[in-house]
Phi, psi and omega in degrees: 000127182275131176225122168252133186227152164213182174301340181261336185207162171225134167241119184234135179264130176303316184297337184245011176265136185296144174266143174216153180291125177246180177302320180260353178155209187268132188239148161244113192263120189263327177229126180239176173302334177293322180294308184197139183280357178294314189200156166238149184225132186223146167257119189236140162254119187295132171195115174051057174296132176270142183295125176204178171212167177241134177292316183240339181276137162267134179251130172252119200241087197263117178280117182281314179208160172088198179195165184180215179223153171236137181254118180238113179047048179092343184263126189261126174229145172291146180218153182203165183315129179100351185271149182231130174238132177256112177262110191270155181311148181073358177276113179297139184208155171195164172211163181225155173129171173267086196226146157246123185235145166257128190236128182239132174253124182229119354286167181303130184201024187304328184247350184245352190240049178230121182236142185241168179298000000 
């Protein structure tokens, strides 16, 4: 993975970022808690998402392409490209559909702030 960094910036190429299995699908993590405690940023392909919540982290969930549904505290709603969903802490959520999503978690907690039933 090509990463250029300095004290003032990080440049990370999506095409060279490894794909890993995440809670909601196939994820390319672009910014991690190791990079900054402020936020994590991931490019996600939705696939077999698990119902979960975060105790501290707020997720900003931007649909880049495709469409599907998001379930928030048991309520299922349609979403599509261009939609932004702000998922506040303690909100149970999952999603389904053929979608590419950009997710920003604030503060960073992509590996530590995930809770299941």
